[in-house]
C-alpha positions, 0 to 999 in steps of 0.5 A: 635203891636208896631213894633215887640213888642206885648203890648196887655195885658201889664200894662200901666206902661210898655208902655214907655218901650214897645214903646221904644223897638218897635223902638229900635229893628228894628229902626236901620241899623241892629237889634243890632244898638240900642241894643249895647247902651241899653243892651250892655251899650256901651257909644258910641252907641245910646240909643234913636232916632226919633220920640223922645224916649230913653231907657238909662241904669243907673248903680246903686250903688249895681251893678244892672242896671235900664233902664230909658225909655222916650217917647216924650210927643207929642206921647200922651203916659201916662205915658211917662216915667218909670224905669225898671229892667234888667230882664224885659227889656231883657225879652221884647227884647227877645220877640220882637226878637222872633216876628221878627224871626217869620216873617223873618226866614232868620234872625235866625243866626243873632238873635241867636247870639244876644240872646247869646251875650246879655244873652237873 
């Protein structure tokens, strides 16, 4: 487990995304701290943090969003970066939040609001 992200059985290509989400889901002051910038696409909100990671949304010409994950080389992750479509990112965010809910059922209302707000 990386935070609340279960990486077991996932392809090596997903590791940068899963690493970022491991910090992004519960690494802030609240569950939405990083999600507002990542999937909420609010340019005034953070999309990364310590110990050296970012998951930045990039709007494409066709209107879709690609998420660029990067993890600092010192973390020893290989590959340490990757690009992911919105469906993949949202799927893994939802999985992570469902794992939070299993361990912290008192956060049910907060998590359900996030599911609705970000169409997870």
